[in-house]
PDBQT receptor file of N, H, CA, C and O in Angstrom, charges set to zero:
ATOM      1  N   GLN A   1      -7.741 -17.801 -90.206  1.00  0.00    +0.000 N 
ATOM      2  CA  GLN A   1      -8.914 -16.874 -90.518  1.00  0.00    +0.000 C 
ATOM      3  C   GLN A   1      -9.003 -16.062 -89.350  1.00  0.00    +0.000 C 
ATOM      4  O   GLN A   1      -9.115 -16.484 -88.199  1.00  0.00    +0.000 OA
ATOM      5  N   LEU A   2      -8.936 -14.647 -89.783  1.00  0.00    +0.000 N 
ATOM      6  H   LEU A   2      -8.845 -14.304 -90.719  1.00  0.00    +0.000 HD
ATOM      7  CA  LEU A   2      -9.205 -13.539 -88.634  1.00  0.00    +0.000 C 
ATOM      8  C   LEU A   2     -10.650 -13.343 -88.155  1.00  0.00    +0.000 C 
ATOM      9  O   LEU A   2     -11.557 -13.188 -88.973  1.00  0.00    +0.000 OA
ATOM     10  N   ILE A   3     -10.815 -13.348 -87.139  1.00  0.00    +0.000 N 
ATOM     11  H   ILE A   3     -10.078 -13.473 -86.475  1.00  0.00    +0.000 HD
ATOM     12  CA  ILE A   3     -12.552 -12.796 -86.672  1.00  0.00    +0.000 C 
ATOM     13  C   ILE A   3     -12.306 -11.520 -86.849  1.00  0.00    +0.000 C 
ATOM     14  O   ILE A   3     -11.331 -10.898 -86.429  1.00  0.00    +0.000 OA
ATOM     15  N   GLN A   4     -13.590 -10.948 -87.752  1.00  0.00    +0.000 N 
ATOM     16  H   GLN A   4     -14.383 -11.453 -88.093  1.00  0.00    +0.000 HD
ATOM     17  CA  GLN A   4     -13.740  -9.384 -87.539  1.00  0.00    +0.000 C 
ATOM     18  C   GLN A   4     -14.432  -8.802 -86.177  1.00  0.00    +0.000 C 
ATOM     19  O   GLN A   4     -15.535  -9.130 -85.740  1.00  0.00    +0.000 OA
ATOM     20  N   PRO A   5     -13.627  -7.970 -85.676  1.00  0.00    +0.000 N 
ATOM     21  CA  PRO A   5     -14.546  -7.393 -84.451  1.00  0.00    +0.000 C 
ATOM     22  C   PRO A   5     -15.631  -6.642 -84.675  1.00  0.00    +0.000 C 
ATOM     23  O   PRO A   5     -15.905  -6.221 -85.799  1.00  0.00    +0.000 OA
ATOM     24  N   SER A   6     -16.305  -6.422 -83.682  1.00  0.00    +0.000 N 
ATOM     25  H   SER A   6     -16.082  -6.765 -82.769  1.00  0.00    +0.000 HD
ATOM     26  CA  SER A   6     -17.402  -5.587 -83.816  1.00  0.00    +0.000 C 
ATOM     27  C   SER A   6     -17.244  -4.060 -84.079  1.00  0.00    +0.000 C 
ATOM     28  O   SER A   6     -18.022  -3.319 -84.679  1.00  0.00    +0.000 OA
ATOM     29  N   GLY A   7     -16.073  -3.768 -83.500  1.00  0.00    +0.000 N 
ATOM     30  H   GLY A   7     -15.441  -4.370 -83.012  1.00  0.00    +0.000 HD
ATOM     31  CA  GLY A   7     -15.753  -2.270 -83.567  1.00  0.00    +0.000 C 
ATOM     32  C   GLY A   7     -14.265  -2.032 -84.107  1.00  0.00    +0.000 C 
ATOM     33  O   GLY A   7     -13.741  -3.058 -84.542  1.00  0.00    +0.000 OA
ATOM     34  N   PRO A   8     -13.517  -0.917 -84.160  1.00  0.00    +0.000 N 
ATOM     35  CA  PRO A   8     -12.306  -0.520 -84.249  1.00  0.00    +0.000 C 
ATOM     36  C   PRO A   8     -11.334  -1.449 -83.558  1.00  0.00    +0.000 C 
ATOM     37  O   PRO A   8     -11.583  -1.781 -82.399  1.00  0.00    +0.000 OA
ATOM     38  N   LEU A   9     -10.251  -1.897 -84.162  1.00  0.00    +0.000 N 
ATOM     39  H   LEU A   9     -10.049  -1.628 -85.104  1.00  0.00    +0.000 HD
ATOM     40  CA  LEU A   9      -9.531  -2.757 -83.635  1.00  0.00    +0.000 C 
ATOM     41  C   LEU A   9      -8.054  -1.787 -83.211  1.00  0.00    +0.000 C 
ATOM     42  O   LEU A   9      -7.434  -1.102 -84.026  1.00  0.00    +0.000 OA
ATOM     43  N   VAL A  10      -7.710  -1.940 -81.756  1.00  0.00    +0.000 N 
ATOM     44  H   VAL A  10      -8.213  -2.496 -81.095  1.00  0.00    +0.000 HD
ATOM     45  CA  VAL A  10      -6.474  -0.491 -81.765  1.00  0.00    +0.000 C 
ATOM     46  C   VAL A  10      -5.372  -1.497 -81.090  1.00  0.00    +0.000 C 
ATOM     47  O   VAL A  10      -5.487  -2.434 -80.300  1.00  0.00    +0.000 OA
ATOM     48  N   VAL A  11      -4.525  -1.040 -81.587  1.00  0.00    +0.000 N 
ATOM     49  H   VAL A  11      -4.431  -0.279 -82.228  1.00  0.00    +0.000 HD
ATOM     50  CA  VAL A  11      -2.999  -1.936 -80.802  1.00  0.00    +0.000 C 
ATOM     51  C   VAL A  11      -2.032  -1.123 -80.370  1.00  0.00    +0.000 C 
ATOM     52  O   VAL A  11      -1.287  -0.631 -81.218  1.00  0.00    +0.000 OA
ATOM     53  N   LEU A  12      -1.867  -0.857 -79.176  1.00  0.00    +0.000 N 
ATOM     54  H   LEU A  12      -2.472  -1.257 -78.487  1.00  0.00    +0.000 HD
ATOM     55  CA  LEU A  12      -0.907  -0.079 -78.452  1.00  0.00    +0.000 C 
ATOM     56  C   LEU A  12       0.415  -0.735 -78.542  1.00  0.00    +0.000 C 
ATOM     57  O   LEU A  12       0.642  -1.930 -78.356  1.00  0.00    +0.000 OA
ATOM     58  N   LEU A  13       1.394   0.344 -78.901  1.00  0.00    +0.000 N 
ATOM     59  H   LEU A  13       1.210   1.315 -79.052  1.00  0.00    +0.000 HD
ATOM     60  CA  LEU A  13       2.659  -0.456 -79.223  1.00  0.00    +0.000 C 
ATOM     61  C   LEU A  13       3.598   0.508 -78.139  1.00  0.00    +0.000 C 
ATOM     62  O   LEU A  13       3.813   1.696 -78.383  1.00  0.00    +0.000 OA
ATOM     63  N   PRO A  14       4.074  -0.118 -77.025  1.00  0.00    +0.000 N 
ATOM     64  CA  PRO A  14       4.698   0.984 -76.210  1.00  0.00    +0.000 C 
ATOM     65  C   PRO A  14       6.487   0.564 -76.258  1.00  0.00    +0.000 C 
ATOM     66  O   PRO A  14       7.136   0.191 -75.281  1.00  0.00    +0.000 OA
ATOM     67  N   LEU A  15       6.999   0.744 -77.626  1.00  0.00    +0.000 N 
ATOM     68  H   LEU A  15       6.471   1.047 -78.420  1.00  0.00    +0.000 HD
ATOM     69  CA  LEU A  15       8.158  -0.089 -77.896  1.00  0.00    +0.000 C 
ATOM     70  C   LEU A  15       9.423   1.059 -77.279  1.00  0.00    +0.000 C 
ATOM     71  O   LEU A  15       9.221   2.236 -76.981  1.00  0.00    +0.000 OA
ATOM     72  N   ALA A  16      10.561   0.416 -77.213  1.00  0.00    +0.000 N 
ATOM     73  H   ALA A  16      10.726  -0.540 -77.455  1.00  0.00    +0.000 HD
ATOM     74  CA  ALA A  16      11.819   0.805 -77.173  1.00  0.00    +0.000 C 
ATOM     75  C   ALA A  16      12.833  -0.069 -77.989  1.00  0.00    +0.000 C 
ATOM     76  O   ALA A  16      12.814  -1.262 -78.293  1.00  0.00    +0.000 OA
ATOM     77  N   GLY A  17      13.491   0.676 -78.174  1.00  0.00    +0.000 N 
ATOM     78  H   GLY A  17      13.506   1.645 -77.927  1.00  0.00    +0.000 HD
ATOM     79  CA  GLY A  17      14.824  -0.041 -79.339  1.00  0.00    +0.000 C 
ATOM     80  C   GLY A  17      14.872   0.390 -80.285  1.00  0.00    +0.000 C 
ATOM     81  O   GLY A  17      14.253   1.413 -80.577  1.00  0.00    +0.000 OA
ATOM     82  N   GLY A  18      15.879  -0.461 -81.349  1.00  0.00    +0.000 N 
ATOM     83  H   GLY A  18      16.383  -1.292 -81.112  1.00  0.00    +0.000 HD
ATOM     84  CA  GLY A  18      16.303   0.308 -82.562  1.00  0.00    +0.000 C 
ATOM     85  C   GLY A  18      15.053  -0.498 -83.652  1.00  0.00    +0.000 C 
ATOM     86  O   GLY A  18      14.204  -1.335 -83.342  1.00  0.00    +0.000 OA
ATOM     87  N   TYR A  19      15.321   0.077 -84.881  1.00  0.00    +0.000 N 
ATOM     88  H   TYR A  19      16.010   0.756 -85.133  1.00  0.00    +0.000 HD
ATOM     89  CA  TYR A  19      14.462  -0.396 -86.074  1.00  0.00    +0.000 C 
ATOM     90  C   TYR A  19      14.616  -1.817 -86.435  1.00  0.00    +0.000 C 
ATOM     91  O   TYR A  19      15.657  -2.475 -86.437  1.00  0.00    +0.000 OA
ATOM     92  N   SER A  20      13.413  -2.193 -86.742  1.00  0.00    +0.000 N 
ATOM     93  H   SER A  20      12.568  -1.659 -86.740  1.00  0.00    +0.000 HD
ATOM     94  CA  SER A  20      13.051  -3.627 -86.703  1.00  0.00    +0.000 C 
ATOM     95  C   SER A  20      12.301  -4.149 -88.044  1.00  0.00    +0.000 C 
ATOM     96  O   SER A  20      11.071  -4.183 -87.988  1.00  0.00    +0.000 OA
ATOM     97  N   ARG A  21      12.862  -4.514 -89.110  1.00  0.00    +0.000 N 
ATOM     98  H   ARG A  21      13.861  -4.486 -89.156  1.00  0.00    +0.000 HD
ATOM     99  CA  ARG A  21      12.362  -4.620 -90.168  1.00  0.00    +0.000 C 
ATOM    100  C   ARG A  21      11.216  -5.530 -89.896  1.00  0.00    +0.000 C 
ATOM    101  O   ARG A  21      10.108  -5.142 -90.268  1.00  0.00    +0.000 OA
ATOM    102  N   VAL A  22      11.314  -6.644 -89.322  1.00  0.00    +0.000 N 
ATOM    103  H   VAL A  22      12.214  -6.959 -89.020  1.00  0.00    +0.000 HD
ATOM    104  CA  VAL A  22      10.132  -7.649 -89.118  1.00  0.00    +0.000 C 
ATOM    105  C   VAL A  22       9.084  -6.653 -88.532  1.00  0.00    +0.000 C 
ATOM    106  O   VAL A  22       7.997  -6.585 -89.107  1.00  0.00    +0.000 OA
ATOM    107  N   LEU A  23       9.297  -5.938 -87.528  1.00  0.00    +0.000 N 
ATOM    108  H   LEU A  23      10.179  -5.992 -87.061  1.00  0.00    +0.000 HD
ATOM    109  CA  LEU A  23       8.068  -5.376 -86.784  1.00  0.00    +0.000 C 
ATOM    110  C   LEU A  23       7.575  -4.307 -87.685  1.00  0.00    +0.000 C 
ATOM    111  O   LEU A  23       6.380  -4.018 -87.619  1.00  0.00    +0.000 OA
ATOM    112  N   ASN A  24       8.512  -3.552 -88.699  1.00  0.00    +0.000 N 
ATOM    113  H   ASN A  24       9.483  -3.787 -88.753  1.00  0.00    +0.000 HD
ATOM    114  CA  ASN A  24       7.823  -2.710 -89.361  1.00  0.00    +0.000 C 
ATOM    115  C   ASN A  24       6.916  -3.236 -90.665  1.00  0.00    +0.000 C 
ATOM    116  O   ASN A  24       6.151  -2.563 -91.356  1.00  0.00    +0.000 OA
ATOM    117  N   ALA A  25       7.204  -4.463 -90.762  1.00  0.00    +0.000 N 
ATOM    118  H   ALA A  25       7.825  -5.010 -90.201  1.00  0.00    +0.000 HD
ATOM    119  CA  ALA A  25       6.633  -5.165 -92.046  1.00  0.00    +0.000 C 
ATOM    120  C   ALA A  25       4.994  -5.621 -91.499  1.00  0.00    +0.000 C 
ATOM    121  O   ALA A  25       3.944  -5.537 -92.137  1.00  0.00    +0.000 OA
ATOM    122  N   ALA A  26       5.226  -6.144 -90.027  1.00  0.00    +0.000 N 
ATOM    123  H   ALA A  26       6.078  -6.212 -89.508  1.00  0.00    +0.000 HD
ATOM    124  CA  ALA A  26       4.079  -6.544 -89.379  1.00  0.00    +0.000 C 
ATOM    125  C   ALA A  26       2.908  -5.364 -88.937  1.00  0.00    +0.000 C 
ATOM    126  O   ALA A  26       1.688  -5.464 -88.813  1.00  0.00    +0.000 OA
ATOM    127  N   CYS A  27       3.725  -4.347 -88.780  1.00  0.00    +0.000 N 
ATOM    128  H   CYS A  27       4.717  -4.266 -88.881  1.00  0.00    +0.000 HD
ATOM    129  CA  CYS A  27       2.607  -2.987 -88.555  1.00  0.00    +0.000 C 
ATOM    130  C   CYS A  27       2.056  -2.500 -89.789  1.00  0.00    +0.000 C 
ATOM    131  O   CYS A  27       0.897  -2.096 -89.886  1.00  0.00    +0.000 OA
ATOM    132  N   GLN A  28       3.186  -2.552 -91.073  1.00  0.00    +0.000 N 
ATOM    133  H   GLN A  28       4.127  -2.880 -90.994  1.00  0.00    +0.000 HD
ATOM    134  CA  GLN A  28       2.407  -2.209 -92.053  1.00  0.00    +0.000 C 
ATOM    135  C   GLN A  28       1.312  -3.131 -92.670  1.00  0.00    +0.000 C 
ATOM    136  O   GLN A  28       0.403  -2.615 -93.319  1.00  0.00    +0.000 OA
ATOM    137  N   HIS A  29       1.366  -4.338 -92.507  1.00  0.00    +0.000 N 
ATOM    138  H   HIS A  29       2.105  -4.757 -91.980  1.00  0.00    +0.000 HD
ATOM    139  CA  HIS A  29       0.145  -5.351 -92.728  1.00  0.00    +0.000 C 
ATOM    140  C   HIS A  29      -0.999  -4.985 -91.830  1.00  0.00    +0.000 C 
ATOM    141  O   HIS A  29      -2.101  -4.788 -92.342  1.00  0.00    +0.000 OA
ATOM    142  N   LEU A  30      -0.846  -4.885 -90.636  1.00  0.00    +0.000 N 
ATOM    143  H   LEU A  30       0.050  -5.045 -90.220  1.00  0.00    +0.000 HD
ATOM    144  CA  LEU A  30      -1.856  -4.353 -89.694  1.00  0.00    +0.000 C 
ATOM    145  C   LEU A  30      -2.354  -3.222 -90.121  1.00  0.00    +0.000 C 
ATOM    146  O   LEU A  30      -3.557  -3.165 -89.865  1.00  0.00    +0.000 OA
ATOM    147  N   ALA A  31      -1.956  -2.301 -90.658  1.00  0.00    +0.000 N 
ATOM    148  H   ALA A  31      -0.979  -2.347 -90.866  1.00  0.00    +0.000 HD
ATOM    149  CA  ALA A  31      -2.491  -1.124 -90.904  1.00  0.00    +0.000 C 
ATOM    150  C   ALA A  31      -3.193  -1.106 -92.068  1.00  0.00    +0.000 C 
ATOM    151  O   ALA A  31      -4.111  -0.300 -92.220  1.00  0.00    +0.000 OA
ATOM    152  N   ARG A  32      -2.761  -2.206 -93.256  1.00  0.00    +0.000 N 
ATOM    153  H   ARG A  32      -2.015  -2.860 -93.133  1.00  0.00    +0.000 HD
ATOM    154  CA  ARG A  32      -3.432  -2.333 -94.467  1.00  0.00    +0.000 C 
ATOM    155  C   ARG A  32      -4.768  -2.974 -94.117  1.00  0.00    +0.000 C 
ATOM    156  O   ARG A  32      -5.761  -2.541 -94.702  1.00  0.00    +0.000 OA
ATOM    157  N   THR A  33      -4.891  -3.847 -93.327  1.00  0.00    +0.000 N 
ATOM    158  H   THR A  33      -4.084  -4.198 -92.851  1.00  0.00    +0.000 HD
ATOM    159  CA  THR A  33      -6.211  -4.509 -92.935  1.00  0.00    +0.000 C 
ATOM    160  C   THR A  33      -6.906  -3.711 -91.893  1.00  0.00    +0.000 C 
ATOM    161  O   THR A  33      -7.694  -4.336 -91.183  1.00  0.00    +0.000 OA
ATOM    162  N   GLY A  34      -6.758  -2.475 -91.682  1.00  0.00    +0.000 N 
ATOM    163  H   GLY A  34      -6.118  -1.967 -92.258  1.00  0.00    +0.000 HD
ATOM    164  CA  GLY A  34      -7.392  -1.573 -91.027  1.00  0.00    +0.000 C 
ATOM    165  C   GLY A  34      -7.465  -1.518 -89.509  1.00  0.00    +0.000 C 
ATOM    166  O   GLY A  34      -8.421  -1.108 -88.851  1.00  0.00    +0.000 OA
ATOM    167  N   VAL A  35      -6.072  -2.090 -88.959  1.00  0.00    +0.000 N 
ATOM    168  H   VAL A  35      -5.296  -2.423 -89.494  1.00  0.00    +0.000 HD
ATOM    169  CA  VAL A  35      -6.000  -2.023 -87.354  1.00  0.00    +0.000 C 
ATOM    170  C   VAL A  35      -5.520  -0.594 -87.167  1.00  0.00    +0.000 C 
ATOM    171  O   VAL A  35      -4.724  -0.138 -87.988  1.00  0.00    +0.000 OA
ATOM    172  N   VAL A  36      -5.958   0.175 -86.113  1.00  0.00    +0.000 N 
ATOM    173  H   VAL A  36      -6.605  -0.195 -85.446  1.00  0.00    +0.000 HD
ATOM    174  CA  VAL A  36      -5.270   1.208 -85.436  1.00  0.00    +0.000 C 
ATOM    175  C   VAL A  36      -4.160   1.164 -84.691  1.00  0.00    +0.000 C 
ATOM    176  O   VAL A  36      -4.174   0.823 -83.508  1.00  0.00    +0.000 OA
ATOM    177  N   LEU A  37      -2.998   1.543 -85.401  1.00  0.00    +0.000 N 
ATOM    178  H   LEU A  37      -2.987   1.819 -86.362  1.00  0.00    +0.000 HD
ATOM    179  CA  LEU A  37      -1.625   1.296 -84.321  1.00  0.00    +0.000 C 
ATOM    180  C   LEU A  37      -1.265   2.565 -83.586  1.00  0.00    +0.000 C 
ATOM    181  O   LEU A  37      -1.040   3.594 -84.222  1.00  0.00    +0.000 OA
ATOM    182  N   VAL A  38      -1.216   2.534 -82.549  1.00  0.00    +0.000 N 
ATOM    183  H   VAL A  38      -1.399   1.698 -82.033  1.00  0.00    +0.000 HD
ATOM    184  CA  VAL A  38      -0.756   3.803 -81.765  1.00  0.00    +0.000 C 
ATOM    185  C   VAL A  38       0.497   3.636 -81.037  1.00  0.00    +0.000 C 
ATOM    186  O   VAL A  38       0.394   2.814 -80.126  1.00  0.00    +0.000 OA
ATOM    187  N   ALA A  39       1.790   4.232 -81.176  1.00  0.00    +0.000 N 
ATOM    188  H   ALA A  39       1.874   4.900 -81.916  1.00  0.00    +0.000 HD
ATOM    189  CA  ALA A  39       3.137   3.980 -80.756  1.00  0.00    +0.000 C 
ATOM    190  C   ALA A  39       3.205   5.175 -79.692  1.00  0.00    +0.000 C 
ATOM    191  O   ALA A  39       2.788   6.321 -79.861  1.00  0.00    +0.000 OA
ATOM    192  N   ALA A  40       3.770   4.694 -78.662  1.00  0.00    +0.000 N 
ATOM    193  H   ALA A  40       4.109   3.763 -78.525  1.00  0.00    +0.000 HD
ATOM    194  CA  ALA A  40       4.085   5.729 -77.779  1.00  0.00    +0.000 C 
ATOM    195  C   ALA A  40       5.313   6.543 -78.094  1.00  0.00    +0.000 C 
ATOM    196  O   ALA A  40       6.359   5.954 -78.366  1.00  0.00    +0.000 OA
ATOM    197  N   ALA A  41       5.248   8.025 -78.074  1.00  0.00    +0.000 N 
ATOM    198  H   ALA A  41       4.399   8.504 -77.853  1.00  0.00    +0.000 HD
ATOM    199  CA  ALA A  41       6.510   8.849 -78.376  1.00  0.00    +0.000 C 
ATOM    200  C   ALA A  41       7.391   8.735 -77.438  1.00  0.00    +0.000 C 
ATOM    201  O   ALA A  41       7.113   9.062 -76.284  1.00  0.00    +0.000 OA
ATOM    202  N   GLY A  42       8.625   8.241 -77.791  1.00  0.00    +0.000 N 
ATOM    203  H   GLY A  42       8.851   7.976 -78.728  1.00  0.00    +0.000 HD
ATOM    204  CA  GLY A  42       9.941   7.992 -77.214  1.00  0.00    +0.000 C 
ATOM    205  C   GLY A  42      10.314   9.472 -76.530  1.00  0.00    +0.000 C 
ATOM    206  O   GLY A  42       9.780  10.510 -76.921  1.00  0.00    +0.000 OA
ATOM    207  N   ASN A  43      11.292   9.429 -75.469  1.00  0.00    +0.000 N 
ATOM    208  H   ASN A  43      11.726   8.586 -75.152  1.00  0.00    +0.000 HD
ATOM    209  CA  ASN A  43      12.046  10.670 -75.170  1.00  0.00    +0.000 C 
ATOM    210  C   ASN A  43      13.266  10.299 -74.634  1.00  0.00    +0.000 C 
ATOM    211  O   ASN A  43      13.626  10.470 -73.469  1.00  0.00    +0.000 OA
ATOM    212  N   PHE A  44      13.999   9.688 -75.700  1.00  0.00    +0.000 N 
ATOM    213  H   PHE A  44      13.706   9.549 -76.646  1.00  0.00    +0.000 HD
ATOM    214  CA  PHE A  44      15.309   9.144 -75.738  1.00  0.00    +0.000 C 
ATOM    215  C   PHE A  44      16.211  10.060 -76.690  1.00  0.00    +0.000 C 
ATOM    216  O   PHE A  44      17.411   9.821 -76.827  1.00  0.00    +0.000 OA
ATOM    217  N   ARG A  45      15.527  11.197 -77.390  1.00  0.00    +0.000 N 
ATOM    218  H   ARG A  45      14.553  11.391 -77.279  1.00  0.00    +0.000 HD
ATOM    219  CA  ARG A  45      15.952  12.187 -78.028  1.00  0.00    +0.000 C 
ATOM    220  C   ARG A  45      16.776  11.100 -79.290  1.00  0.00    +0.000 C 
ATOM    221  O   ARG A  45      17.962  11.324 -79.530  1.00  0.00    +0.000 OA
ATOM    222  N   ASP A  46      16.306  10.361 -79.770  1.00  0.00    +0.000 N 
ATOM    223  H   ASP A  46      15.342  10.179 -79.575  1.00  0.00    +0.000 HD
ATOM    224  CA  ASP A  46      16.596   9.122 -80.789  1.00  0.00    +0.000 C 
ATOM    225  C   ASP A  46      15.816   9.525 -82.028  1.00  0.00    +0.000 C 
ATOM    226  O   ASP A  46      14.697  10.023 -81.906  1.00  0.00    +0.000 OA
ATOM    227  N   ASP A  47      16.352   9.330 -83.176  1.00  0.00    +0.000 N 
ATOM    228  H   ASP A  47      17.261   8.925 -83.274  1.00  0.00    +0.000 HD
ATOM    229  CA  ASP A  47      15.272   9.418 -84.655  1.00  0.00    +0.000 C 
ATOM    230  C   ASP A  47      14.366   8.102 -84.737  1.00  0.00    +0.000 C 
ATOM    231  O   ASP A  47      14.760   6.952 -84.927  1.00  0.00    +0.000 OA
ATOM    232  N   ALA A  48      13.192   8.505 -84.567  1.00  0.00    +0.000 N 
ATOM    233  H   ALA A  48      12.872   9.440 -84.412  1.00  0.00    +0.000 HD
ATOM    234  CA  ALA A  48      12.205   7.575 -84.648  1.00  0.00    +0.000 C 
ATOM    235  C   ALA A  48      12.462   6.836 -86.045  1.00  0.00    +0.000 C 
ATOM    236  O   ALA A  48      12.369   5.609 -86.012  1.00  0.00    +0.000 OA
ATOM    237  N   CYS A  49      12.725   7.343 -87.072  1.00  0.00    +0.000 N 
ATOM    238  H   CYS A  49      12.801   8.340 -87.098  1.00  0.00    +0.000 HD
ATOM    239  CA  CYS A  49      12.799   6.831 -88.545  1.00  0.00    +0.000 C 
ATOM    240  C   CYS A  49      14.197   5.810 -88.632  1.00  0.00    +0.000 C 
ATOM    241  O   CYS A  49      14.398   5.069 -89.594  1.00  0.00    +0.000 OA
ATOM    242  N   ARG A  50      15.050   5.908 -87.531  1.00  0.00    +0.000 N 
ATOM    243  H   ARG A  50      14.887   6.510 -86.750  1.00  0.00    +0.000 HD
ATOM    244  CA  ARG A  50      15.998   4.923 -88.121  1.00  0.00    +0.000 C 
ATOM    245  C   ARG A  50      16.439   4.069 -86.854  1.00  0.00    +0.000 C 
ATOM    246  O   ARG A  50      17.240   3.143 -86.983  1.00  0.00    +0.000 OA
TER     247      ARG A  50
């Protein structure tokens, strides 16, 4: 059981690497539960959608 925080819950994701189905599913679950996800914008000229 998750404990409800008294304020907004923010998760910072300074990620590097390729697409991850597991990470994507976890982020979707967190977003659906109201968690604000912040991902750093990479500067590697890669397509972040792939």
